[in-house]
N, C-alpha and C positions, 0 to 999 in steps of 0.2 A: 432260469433259462440256462441251458447247457449248450456251449458252442463246441463243435467237434474239432478234430485235428485239422491243421492246415486251412483254417477258415478265417474270415474277417467278419466281425460284428461291428456295424457302424450306424450311428444316428438312431439308436433304439432308446426307448424309455421303459424302465421296469419299475412299476409302482407297488404299493401295498406290502412293503417288506419283502418283495421278491429278491432273488439273488441271481448272480451270474457266475458260472464256472467256465473259464476259458481253457479250451483244449490245447494240447501241445502244438507248437509251431504256428500259433494263431495270433491275431491282432484284434484288440478292442479299441475302437476310436470314436470319440465324440458321443459316448453313450451317457445316459443318466440312469444310475442304478440306485434306487431307493431301498437298498438292502446290502447284504454282504457280497463281496467279490473274491473269488478264489482263482488263482492263476497257476497254470501248469508250465511245464518245461519249454524253454526257447520261445516265450511269448512276449508280445509288446502291448503295453497299455498306455495309450496316448490321448490326452485331451478329454478325459471322462470326468463326470461328477459322481462320487460314490458317497453314500450317506451312512454306511455302517462298517467301515473299515475294509482292509485288504489283508488276505493271507495267501501265502505261497503253499501250494500242495506239496506233500512229501516228495522230495527229490526234484523239485522244480528248480532247475539251474538256468543260467543265461537269460534271466528275465529283465526286461527294461520297463520301468514305470516312470513316465515323464509327462510334465505339463498337465497334471490332474488336480482337481480339487477333491480332497479326501477328508471326510468327517469320520473319525474313528481311528483305531490303532492299525498299524501295519506290523505283521508278524513275519519275520524271516527266520524260518525254523532251522534246526541243526543240520538237516540234510539238503539245504539250499545253498548254492554257491554262485559266485559271479553274478549277483543281482545288482542292478544299477537303479537307484531311486534318485531322480534328478528333476529340478525345476518344478516341484509340486508345492501346492499350498495344503498343509495338513493341519487339521484341528484334532489332535490326538498325539500319540507317541509311536516311536518305532522301537521294536525289540529285535535285536540281532543275536541269533544263537548259532551262527555259522561263520565261516571265514571267507575272505576274498570278495567282499562286497564293497560297493561305493555308494555313499549318500552325499550328494553335493547339490548346492544351489537351491535348496528347499527353504520354505518358511514353515516352521513347525511351532505350533502353540499348543500347550497342554496344561491341564490342571494336575497332572501327575507330578511326581518329584523330579523326573528327568524327561526331557524331550526325546532323547535317544539313549537306549541301554544296550551295551554290548556285553554278552555273558559268555565267559570262558571261550573266547575266540581269538583269532589272529589275522593279520594282514587285511584288515578292513580300513577303508579310507573315508573319513567323515570330515568334509571341508566345505567352506564357503556357504554355510547354512545360516539362517537367522533363526535362533533357537530361544524359546521362552517356555520355562516350566513354572510350576506353582511358586517356586522359591529361587530359581536361578535363571541366568541368561547366558548366551554365548556358549563357549566351551564348558563352562560350569554346569550347563544343563545336559551334559553327556556323562553317563555313568560308564566307566570303562571296565568295571569288574576286575577279573583276574586275567584278562587277555594279554597277549604280547604282540609286538610289532604292529599295533594299530596306529594309524595316523589320524590325529584329531587336531 
């Protein structure tokens, strides 16, 4: 399912491994997506259930992902900035490859080595999360790589 620009997708159910791509300046609210979810620029994702992870499209900035249940990983790619991931329940991990993002108030549980990995980035804020990975908990479940000025 592809949602155009400046649109709202609300109360939909996508089954059988289908996916949702959210257009720029759009909102996805209270959907059940039994597949992958891709988010574009200036979009909001609120109160959804996603079963195969979330990724931000190339150049997707100013994205808000809050109050969702997400099974699978979240990818914040190197051309994504100013992303806020807050108050979600995530069974998977988050990989951050860009700068200027906020990850706060989430419960993240994963079988990976780290719940959150930040790779060669700066100025990210990762606070007030409950983090559990295969071997570590709390701030120990964050891999800070070679980044600078990240707040953990």
